[in-house]
PAGU-817273 format. One line per 5 residues: their letters; for each residue x, y, z of N, C-alpha, C, O. Coordinates in Angstrom, 2 decimals, always signed. Example, Ala and Ser with C-alpha at 12.3 -4.5 7.8 and 13.67 -1.06 7.14 Angstrom:
<recs>
as = +13.19 -5.69 +7.80 +12.30 -4.50 +7.80 +13.20 -3.30 +7.80 +14.24 -3.32 +8.46  +12.85 -2.25 +7.08 +13.67 -1.06 +7.14 +12.90 +0.03 +7.87 +13.41 +1.14 +8.04 $
</recs>
This chain:
<recs>
xxxxx = -28.98 +77.00 +139.21 -29.49 +76.41 +140.37 -29.89 +77.47 +141.40 -30.92 +77.35 +142.07  -29.07 +78.51 +141.51 -29.33 +79.58 +142.45 -30.70 +80.22 +142.13 -31.50 +80.48 +143.03  -30.93 +80.44 +140.91 -32.19 +81.07 +140.48 -33.38 +80.20 +140.89 -34.42 +80.73 +141.29  -33.25 +78.88 +140.80 -34.29 +77.95 +141.17 -34.71 +78.19 +142.58 -35.91 +78.26 +142.87  -33.75 +78.33 +143.51 -34.06 +78.47 +144.94 -34.51 +79.87 +145.31 -35.39 +80.04 +146.15 $
xxxxx = -33.93 +80.87 +144.69 -34.25 +82.22 +145.10 -35.57 +82.70 +144.53 -36.22 +83.54 +145.15  -35.98 +82.19 +143.39 -37.20 +82.67 +142.81 -38.47 +81.98 +143.37 -39.58 +82.51 +143.30  -38.26 +80.81 +143.92 -39.48 +80.09 +144.43 -39.16 +79.38 +145.77 -38.65 +78.26 +145.79  -39.45 +80.04 +146.83 -39.14 +79.40 +148.16 -39.88 +78.10 +148.41 -39.40 +77.25 +149.16  -41.05 +77.94 +147.79 -41.83 +76.69 +147.93 -41.03 +75.55 +147.32 -40.91 +74.49 +147.92 $
xxxxx = -40.49 +75.75 +146.14 -39.65 +74.69 +145.49 -38.43 +74.41 +146.30 -38.00 +73.26 +146.42  -37.89 +75.43 +146.84 -36.70 +75.22 +147.70 -37.02 +74.34 +148.90 -36.28 +73.40 +149.19  -38.09 +74.63 +149.58 -38.46 +73.81 +150.77 -38.81 +72.41 +150.37 -38.44 +71.47 +151.07  -39.52 +72.23 +149.24 -39.87 +70.91 +148.78 -38.62 +70.11 +148.46 -38.51 +68.95 +148.86  -37.69 +70.70 +147.76 -36.44 +70.04 +147.43 -35.69 +69.61 +148.68 -35.22 +68.47 +148.79 $
xxxxx = -35.58 +70.56 +149.61 -34.80 +70.27 +150.86 -35.51 +69.22 +151.72 -34.85 +68.49 +152.46  -36.85 +69.13 +151.64 -37.60 +68.12 +152.38 -37.32 +66.73 +151.90 -37.32 +65.78 +152.68  -37.06 +66.59 +150.59 -36.77 +65.29 +150.03 -35.33 +64.89 +150.11 -35.00 +63.73 +149.85  -34.45 +65.80 +150.44 -33.03 +65.48 +150.50 -32.65 +64.34 +151.46 -31.85 +63.48 +151.10  -33.23 +64.34 +152.67 -32.93 +63.20 +153.59 -33.38 +61.86 +153.01 -32.70 +60.85 +153.18 $
xxxxx = -34.50 +61.84 +152.35 -35.00 +60.61 +151.72 -34.02 +60.11 +150.63 -33.72 +58.92 +150.57  -33.54 +61.01 +149.80 -32.57 +60.63 +148.80 -31.30 +60.09 +149.41 -30.73 +59.12 +148.92  -30.86 +60.71 +150.48 -29.67 +60.21 +151.16 -29.89 +58.85 +151.77 -29.00 +58.01 +151.70  -31.05 +58.61 +152.35 -31.33 +57.32 +152.93 -31.39 +56.23 +151.88 -30.84 +55.14 +152.05  -32.10 +56.55 +150.75 -32.22 +55.56 +149.70 -30.88 +55.23 +149.08 -30.60 +54.06 +148.82 $
xxxxx = -30.03 +56.21 +148.84 -28.74 +55.95 +148.23 -27.83 +55.15 +149.20 -27.00 +54.35 +148.76  -27.99 +55.37 +150.49 -27.20 +54.61 +151.47 -27.60 +53.19 +151.56 -26.83 +52.38 +152.07  -28.74 +52.83 +151.11 -29.17 +51.41 +151.24 -28.54 +50.55 +150.09 -28.48 +49.33 +150.20  -28.09 +51.18 +149.03 -27.65 +50.37 +147.91 -26.13 +50.46 +147.63 -25.58 +49.54 +147.04  -25.46 +51.51 +148.03 -24.10 +51.66 +147.62 -23.08 +50.93 +148.47 -21.91 +50.84 +148.10 $
xxxxx = -23.49 +50.43 +149.60 -22.57 +49.75 +150.53 -22.82 +48.22 +150.53 -22.71 +47.60 +151.59  -23.13 +47.62 +149.42 -23.38 +46.21 +149.39 -22.26 +45.42 +148.68 -22.41 +44.21 +148.47  -21.16 +46.06 +148.32 -20.06 +45.36 +147.68 -19.49 +44.24 +148.48 -18.91 +43.31 +147.93  -19.64 +44.30 +149.80 -19.07 +43.28 +150.69 -19.69 +41.88 +150.37 -19.08 +40.86 +150.68  -20.87 +41.85 +149.77 -21.49 +40.59 +149.45 -20.68 +39.77 +148.44 -20.81 +38.55 +148.36 $
xxxxx = -19.84 +40.46 +147.69 -19.04 +39.76 +146.68 -17.70 +39.29 +147.26 -16.88 +38.72 +146.55  -17.49 +39.54 +148.56 -16.22 +39.17 +149.19 -16.39 +38.39 +150.53 -15.40 +38.16 +151.21  -17.59 +38.00 +150.90 -17.87 +37.52 +152.23 -17.58 +36.06 +152.50 -17.88 +35.58 +153.59  -17.01 +35.30 +151.52 -16.55 +33.94 +151.75 -15.18 +33.81 +151.11 -14.85 +34.58 +150.20  -14.38 +32.87 +151.54 -13.04 +32.68 +150.87 -13.17 +32.48 +149.38 -12.37 +33.03 +148.62 $
xxxxx = -14.15 +31.71 +148.95 -14.29 +31.45 +147.54 -14.69 +32.68 +146.75 -14.16 +32.92 +145.66  -15.60 +33.47 +147.29 -15.97 +34.71 +146.63 -14.81 +35.73 +146.63 -14.54 +36.38 +145.62  -14.17 +35.84 +147.75 -13.01 +36.74 +147.83 -11.93 +36.36 +146.78 -11.43 +37.22 +146.05  -11.60 +35.08 +146.75 -10.50 +34.64 +145.82 -10.95 +34.66 +144.38 -10.11 +34.62 +143.49  -12.25 +34.73 +144.11 -12.67 +34.84 +142.72 -12.22 +36.21 +142.12 -12.23 +36.38 +140.90 $
xxxxx = -11.84 +37.13 +142.96 -11.40 +38.46 +142.50 -9.88 +38.56 +142.35 -9.34 +39.61 +141.98  -9.19 +37.46 +142.66 -7.73 +37.45 +142.61 -7.31 +37.49 +141.12 -7.93 +36.85 +140.27  -6.26 +38.24 +140.83 -5.68 +38.35 +139.50 -4.25 +38.84 +139.61 -3.85 +39.37 +140.64  -3.51 +38.67 +138.58 -2.11 +39.19 +138.59 -2.23 +40.69 +138.17 -2.42 +41.04 +137.00  -2.12 +41.50 +139.17 -2.26 +42.96 +138.95 -1.57 +43.66 +140.09 -1.54 +43.14 +141.21 $
xxxxx = -1.02 +44.86 +139.83 -0.33 +45.61 +140.92 -1.21 +45.92 +142.10 -0.71 +46.14 +143.20  -2.56 +45.94 +141.91 -3.45 +46.23 +143.04 -3.77 +44.97 +143.86 -4.48 +45.06 +144.87  -3.27 +43.80 +143.45 -3.51 +42.60 +144.13 -2.17 +42.06 +144.65 -1.34 +41.62 +143.86  -1.96 +42.09 +146.00 -0.69 +41.72 +146.55 -0.80 +40.72 +147.71 -1.87 +40.54 +148.30  +0.30 +40.08 +148.01 +0.34 +39.15 +149.10 +1.49 +39.57 +150.04 +2.58 +39.90 +149.57 $
xxxxx = +1.25 +39.56 +151.31 +2.27 +39.87 +152.35 +2.29 +38.82 +153.37 +1.36 +38.03 +153.49  +3.37 +38.78 +154.13 +3.51 +37.81 +155.20 +4.13 +38.50 +156.45 +5.00 +39.36 +156.33  +3.67 +38.11 +157.60 +4.22 +38.67 +158.83 +5.64 +38.21 +159.03 +6.38 +38.84 +159.79  +6.07 +37.12 +158.38 +7.41 +36.60 +158.53 +8.42 +37.26 +157.58 +9.63 +37.15 +157.75  +7.90 +37.95 +156.59 +8.76 +38.63 +155.60 +8.24 +40.06 +155.49 +7.56 +40.39 +154.51 $
xxxxx = +8.55 +40.89 +156.45 +7.89 +42.20 +156.56 +8.10 +43.16 +155.43 +7.24 +44.01 +155.20  +9.20 +43.07 +154.70 +9.51 +44.07 +153.63 +8.99 +43.64 +152.29 +9.14 +44.39 +151.32  +8.39 +42.46 +152.16 +7.98 +41.97 +150.85 +6.50 +42.17 +150.62 +5.68 +41.86 +151.49  +6.14 +42.68 +149.44 +4.75 +42.84 +149.05 +4.73 +42.43 +147.55 +5.14 +43.21 +146.70  +4.27 +41.27 +147.25 +4.39 +40.71 +145.91 +3.05 +40.39 +145.27 +2.03 +40.32 +145.96 $
xxxxx = +3.04 +40.22 +143.98 +1.84 +39.76 +143.25 +1.84 +38.23 +143.32 +2.86 +37.60 +143.57  +0.67 +37.68 +143.08 +0.50 +36.24 +143.06 +0.64 +35.77 +141.60 -0.33 +35.45 +140.92  +1.93 +35.75 +141.15 +2.23 +35.31 +139.80 +1.75 +33.89 +139.62 +1.94 +33.06 +140.51  +1.11 +33.59 +138.47 +0.59 +32.26 +138.16 -0.62 +31.90 +139.08 -1.17 +30.81 +138.96  -1.01 +32.78 +139.95 -2.12 +32.55 +140.90 -1.98 +31.24 +141.67 -2.98 +30.62 +142.03 $
xxxxx = -0.75 +30.82 +141.90 -0.53 +29.58 +142.69 -0.95 +29.68 +144.16 -1.34 +28.69 +144.77  -0.86 +30.90 +144.71 -1.31 +31.05 +146.09 -2.84 +30.98 +146.12 -3.40 +30.33 +147.01  -3.49 +31.60 +145.21 -4.96 +31.55 +145.11 -5.39 +30.07 +145.01 -6.29 +29.64 +145.73  -4.75 +29.31 +144.14 -5.13 +27.94 +143.91 -4.91 +27.09 +145.21 -5.74 +26.24 +145.53  -3.81 +27.35 +145.93 -3.56 +26.62 +147.20 -4.62 +26.99 +148.23 -5.08 +26.14 +149.00 $
xxxxx = -4.99 +28.24 +148.23 -6.02 +28.65 +149.21 -7.34 +28.09 +148.93 -8.08 +27.77 +149.86  -7.72 +27.92 +147.61 -8.97 +27.36 +147.24 -9.07 +25.85 +147.52 -10.18 +25.31 +147.59  -7.91 +25.17 +147.70 -7.91 +23.76 +148.00 -8.24 +23.48 +149.45 -8.55 +22.34 +149.81  -8.19 +24.50 +150.31 -8.49 +24.33 +151.76 -9.96 +24.30 +152.00 -10.75 +24.85 +151.24  -10.32 +23.61 +153.10 -11.72 +23.59 +153.52 -11.94 +24.59 +154.69 -11.33 +24.47 +155.75 $
xxxxx = -12.81 +25.56 +154.45 -13.03 +26.61 +155.42 -14.39 +26.36 +156.14 -15.36 +25.92 +155.53  -14.40 +26.65 +157.39 -15.66 +26.56 +158.21 -16.03 +27.98 +158.69 -15.19 +28.67 +159.27  -17.24 +28.41 +158.46 -17.65 +29.71 +158.88 -17.74 +29.79 +160.38 -18.11 +28.82 +161.04  -17.40 +30.95 +160.92 -17.44 +31.17 +162.38 -18.02 +32.51 +162.64 -18.04 +33.38 +161.76  -18.52 +32.68 +163.88 -19.05 +34.01 +164.22 -17.94 +34.98 +164.58 -18.09 +36.19 +164.41 $
xxxxx = -16.83 +34.46 +165.07 -15.67 +35.27 +165.44 -14.53 +34.33 +165.65 -14.71 +33.22 +166.14  -13.32 +34.77 +165.27 -12.11 +34.01 +165.53 -11.06 +34.89 +166.18 -10.97 +36.08 +165.86  -10.28 +34.32 +167.08 -9.23 +35.07 +167.75 -7.93 +34.30 +167.50 -7.74 +33.22 +168.06  -7.03 +34.82 +166.68 -5.76 +34.11 +166.41 -4.95 +33.97 +167.68 -4.99 +34.84 +168.56  -4.24 +32.87 +167.78 -3.37 +32.66 +168.94 -1.91 +32.82 +168.51 -1.00 +32.56 +169.30 $
xxxxx = -1.68 +33.23 +167.28 -0.32 +33.40 +166.76 -0.25 +34.69 +165.96 -1.26 +35.17 +165.45  +0.93 +35.24 +165.87 +1.13 +36.43 +165.06 +1.42 +36.02 +163.61 +1.17 +36.79 +162.68  +1.94 +34.82 +163.41 +2.27 +34.36 +162.04 +1.07 +34.23 +161.18 +0.15 +33.46 +161.48  +1.06 +35.00 +160.07 -0.03 +34.96 +159.15 +0.43 +35.57 +157.81 +1.49 +36.20 +157.71  -0.43 +35.35 +156.78 -0.20 +36.09 +155.55 -1.49 +36.78 +155.15 -2.57 +36.39 +155.60 $
xxxxx = -1.40 +37.77 +154.33 -2.58 +38.51 +153.91 -2.62 +38.58 +152.39 -1.62 +38.86 +151.74  -3.73 +38.32 +151.87 -3.99 +38.44 +150.42 -4.83 +39.74 +150.30 -5.97 +39.80 +150.78  -4.26 +40.77 +149.67 -4.80 +42.05 +149.64 -5.30 +42.45 +148.24 -4.57 +42.30 +147.26  -6.54 +42.95 +148.14 -7.11 +43.35 +146.93 -7.58 +44.80 +147.04 -8.56 +45.09 +147.73  -6.89 +45.71 +146.36 -7.34 +47.08 +146.31 -8.32 +47.16 +145.13 -7.94 +47.11 +143.96 $
xxxxx = -9.59 +47.29 +145.50 -10.65 +47.26 +144.48 -10.60 +48.45 +143.62 -10.68 +48.31 +142.39  -10.48 +49.64 +144.18 -10.24 +50.85 +143.42 -9.80 +51.95 +144.36 -10.31 +52.08 +145.47  -8.85 +52.75 +143.89 -8.40 +53.90 +144.67 -9.53 +54.94 +144.63 -10.31 +54.98 +143.68  -9.60 +55.75 +145.62 -10.66 +56.76 +145.73 -10.16 +57.93 +146.54 -9.36 +57.75 +147.46  -10.59 +59.10 +146.24 -10.24 +60.28 +147.04 -10.91 +60.22 +148.41 -10.44 +60.86 +149.35 $
xxxxx = -11.97 +59.49 +148.52 -12.68 +59.38 +149.80 -12.10 +58.26 +150.69 -12.54 +58.06 +151.82  -11.11 +57.55 +150.14 -10.46 +56.42 +150.81 -10.55 +55.23 +149.91 -11.41 +55.17 +149.03  -9.66 +54.30 +150.11 -9.63 +53.14 +149.19 -10.75 +52.16 +149.38 -11.28 +52.02 +150.48  -11.11 +51.52 +148.35 -12.08 +50.39 +148.38 -11.20 +49.13 +148.36 -10.57 +48.84 +147.34  -11.17 +48.40 +149.44 -10.25 +47.28 +149.52 -10.83 +46.09 +150.30 -11.79 +46.23 +151.07 $
xxxxx = -10.25 +44.94 +150.08 -10.60 +43.76 +150.82 -9.34 +42.97 +151.07 -8.45 +42.91 +150.22  -9.26 +42.36 +152.23 -8.04 +41.59 +152.61 -8.48 +40.26 +153.30 -9.40 +40.23 +154.11  -7.79 +39.22 +152.92 -7.99 +37.93 +153.59 -6.78 +37.57 +154.38 -5.70 +37.45 +153.80  -6.89 +37.40 +155.69 -5.80 +37.08 +156.58 -5.92 +35.65 +157.00 -6.96 +35.24 +157.50  -4.85 +34.86 +156.80 -4.87 +33.45 +157.18 -3.73 +33.25 +158.20 -2.55 +33.36 +157.86 $
xxxxx = -4.12 +32.95 +159.44 -3.15 +32.74 +160.55 -2.72 +31.30 +160.59 -3.47 +30.41 +160.18  -1.54 +31.07 +161.07 -0.93 +29.70 +161.09 -1.72 +28.77 +162.02 -1.61 +27.55 +161.90  -2.50 +29.32 +162.92 -3.29 +28.47 +163.85 -4.65 +28.08 +163.26 -5.39 +27.33 +163.89  -4.99 +28.58 +162.07 -6.28 +28.22 +161.41 -7.29 +29.32 +161.45 -8.36 +29.18 +160.85  -7.03 +30.43 +162.13 -7.98 +31.54 +162.08 -7.93 +32.25 +160.78 -6.85 +32.47 +160.25 $
xxxxx = -9.08 +32.62 +160.23 -9.15 +33.30 +158.91 -10.12 +34.46 +159.10 -11.20 +34.29 +159.68  -9.74 +35.63 +158.61 -10.58 +36.79 +158.65 -10.55 +37.49 +157.28 -9.49 +37.70 +156.70  -11.71 +37.84 +156.80 -11.80 +38.61 +155.58 -12.35 +40.00 +155.97 -13.41 +40.10 +156.59  -11.63 +41.06 +155.60 -12.05 +42.39 +155.86 -12.43 +43.09 +154.56 -11.71 +42.96 +153.56  -13.52 +43.82 +154.55 -13.98 +44.56 +153.37 -14.29 +45.95 +153.80 -14.94 +46.16 +154.83 $
xxxxx = -13.82 +46.94 +153.02 -14.10 +48.32 +153.34 -14.25 +49.10 +152.02 -13.32 +49.21 +151.23  -15.42 +49.63 +151.83 -15.61 +50.56 +150.69 -15.27 +51.99 +151.18 -15.30 +52.27 +152.37  -14.96 +52.86 +150.25 -14.51 +54.20 +150.59 -15.48 +54.94 +151.49 -15.06 +55.59 +152.44  -16.74 +54.86 +151.20 -17.73 +55.60 +151.98 -18.58 +54.69 +152.87 -19.46 +55.18 +153.58  -18.34 +53.41 +152.84 -19.10 +52.46 +153.61 -18.45 +52.08 +154.95 -17.32 +52.47 +155.26 $
xxxxx = -19.18 +51.35 +155.69 -18.63 +50.85 +156.94 -17.82 +49.55 +156.74 -18.06 +48.81 +155.78  -16.91 +49.29 +157.61 -16.07 +48.04 +157.40 -16.90 +46.78 +157.78 -17.74 +46.81 +158.68  -16.63 +45.72 +157.08 -17.27 +44.43 +157.28 -16.17 +43.41 +157.49 -15.16 +43.46 +156.79  -16.35 +42.46 +158.44 -15.38 +41.38 +158.67 -16.19 +40.09 +158.65 -17.33 +40.03 +159.10  -15.54 +39.05 +158.11 -16.14 +37.71 +158.05 -15.12 +36.73 +158.56 -13.93 +36.88 +158.27 $
xxxxx = -15.54 +35.76 +159.29 -14.62 +34.87 +160.01 -14.82 +33.41 +159.64 -15.94 +32.92 +159.49  -13.68 +32.73 +159.51 -13.66 +31.32 +159.08 -12.53 +30.66 +159.85 -11.70 +31.34 +160.46  -12.51 +29.36 +159.83 -11.40 +28.62 +160.39 -11.05 +27.45 +159.42 -11.87 +27.01 +158.62  -9.83 +27.01 +159.56 -9.45 +25.79 +158.80 -8.50 +24.99 +159.71 -8.00 +25.51 +160.71  -8.29 +23.77 +159.36 -7.43 +22.91 +160.17 -6.06 +23.55 +160.41 -5.43 +24.04 +159.47 $
xxxxx = -5.60 +23.53 +161.66 -4.29 +24.20 +161.94 -3.16 +23.62 +161.08 -2.28 +24.38 +160.65  -3.15 +22.35 +160.82 -2.07 +21.77 +160.00 -2.18 +22.34 +158.59 -1.14 +22.64 +158.00  -3.37 +22.51 +158.00 -3.55 +23.11 +156.71 -3.06 +24.58 +156.69 -2.39 +25.03 +155.76  -3.43 +25.28 +157.78 -3.10 +26.68 +157.87 -1.57 +26.89 +157.97 -1.01 +27.77 +157.32  -0.92 +26.06 +158.82 +0.51 +26.17 +158.95 +1.25 +25.81 +157.64 +2.23 +26.46 +157.27 $
xxxxx = +0.76 +24.77 +156.95 +1.35 +24.42 +155.65 +1.12 +25.50 +154.62 +2.01 +25.81 +153.83  -0.07 +26.07 +154.61 -0.36 +27.14 +153.72 +0.48 +28.38 +153.92 +0.91 +29.01 +152.96  +0.71 +28.73 +155.19 +1.59 +29.86 +155.53 +3.01 +29.61 +155.06 +3.66 +30.50 +154.53  +3.50 +28.36 +155.28 +4.88 +28.04 +154.79 +4.95 +28.15 +153.30 +5.91 +28.73 +152.77  +3.95 +27.61 +152.57 +3.95 +27.72 +151.10 +3.91 +29.14 +150.68 +4.66 +29.53 +149.78 $
xxxxx = +3.07 +29.96 +151.28 +3.00 +31.38 +150.88 +4.29 +32.10 +151.14 +4.73 +32.89 +150.30  +4.90 +31.86 +152.27 +6.21 +32.48 +152.57 +7.22 +32.13 +151.52 +8.01 +32.98 +151.10  +7.22 +30.88 +151.11 +8.20 +30.43 +150.09 +7.90 +31.11 +148.73 +8.82 +31.51 +148.03  +6.60 +31.22 +148.36 +6.19 +31.91 +147.11 +6.56 +33.39 +147.17 +7.02 +33.95 +146.17  +6.36 +34.02 +148.31 +6.70 +35.42 +148.41 +8.20 +35.63 +148.22 +8.62 +36.56 +147.53 $
xxxxx = +9.00 +34.79 +148.81 +10.46 +34.89 +148.61 +10.82 +34.67 +147.14 +11.67 +35.38 +146.60  +10.17 +33.69 +146.47 +10.44 +33.46 +145.04 +10.00 +34.68 +144.23 +10.77 +35.19 +143.42  +8.79 +35.15 +144.44 +8.30 +36.28 +143.68 +9.06 +37.58 +143.95 +9.23 +38.39 +143.04  +9.52 +37.80 +145.17 +10.34 +38.94 +145.46 +11.68 +38.89 +144.70 +12.18 +39.91 +144.23  +12.24 +37.69 +144.61 +13.48 +37.49 +143.87 +13.26 +37.73 +142.37 +14.10 +38.35 +141.73 $
xxxxx = +12.14 +37.23 +141.80 +11.82 +37.47 +140.42 +11.68 +38.96 +140.14 +12.22 +39.46 +139.16  +10.98 +39.67 +141.00 +10.79 +41.10 +140.85 +12.10 +41.85 +140.89 +12.32 +42.79 +140.12  +12.98 +41.43 +141.81 +14.31 +42.03 +141.92 +15.14 +41.82 +140.67 +15.82 +42.73 +140.19  +15.08 +40.56 +140.14 +15.86 +40.27 +138.92 +15.33 +41.07 +137.72 +16.11 +41.54 +136.89  +14.00 +41.21 +137.64 +13.40 +41.98 +136.54 +13.82 +43.45 +136.63 +14.11 +44.07 +135.61 $
xxxxx = +13.84 +44.00 +137.85 +14.28 +45.40 +138.02 +15.75 +45.54 +137.63 +16.11 +46.52 +136.97  +16.60 +44.60 +138.01 +17.98 +44.66 +137.67 +18.21 +44.61 +136.18 +19.01 +45.36 +135.62  +17.47 +43.67 +135.52 +17.65 +43.57 +134.06 +17.11 +44.77 +133.32 +17.64 +45.15 +132.27  +16.04 +45.38 +133.87 +15.48 +46.59 +133.26 +16.44 +47.75 +133.43 +16.52 +48.62 +132.55  +17.17 +47.79 +134.51 +18.13 +48.87 +134.78 +19.33 +48.74 +133.86 +19.93 +49.74 +133.50 $
xx = +19.69 +47.54 +133.48 +20.83 +47.29 +132.60 +20.45 +47.57 +131.15 +21.33 +47.86 +130.34  +19.21 +47.49 +130.82 +18.81 +47.67 +129.42 +18.81 +49.11 +128.94 +18.49 +49.38 +127.78 $
</recs>
């Protein structure tokens, strides 16, 4: 490569003049992954039982569990969401469904869906080299409160299952 640039200055200038164009064109296409996560249904279509897919709750701060049997996903899909331009939660109580799309040395590619007990819903998407994107929805406060209670119960159950599996593995 060094020989290419040192032997022909015209080729070097030509190559460098096209470099900004290549950067611009590549920037237009690599940051569109958010389109696969911008609604609750699309976001939840990526849910799976995997260590990179976890559920947390503000009410159970030390627990980070997988959605075994995808029961949380199914309960979330039964809710009716309404798109909003912006939501501001009035409560701290919420749960988050977290999907680490892929680890990266430039930063993680991840998406998270936060459901607050008052009905505010926010989906955050961030690719390693892209800008963050947020999408806002709402659902009936009674549905959101019930969903939060269900998720808290499932997190406690799943945390207990994981603890029992670790204990039995240690005994084996």
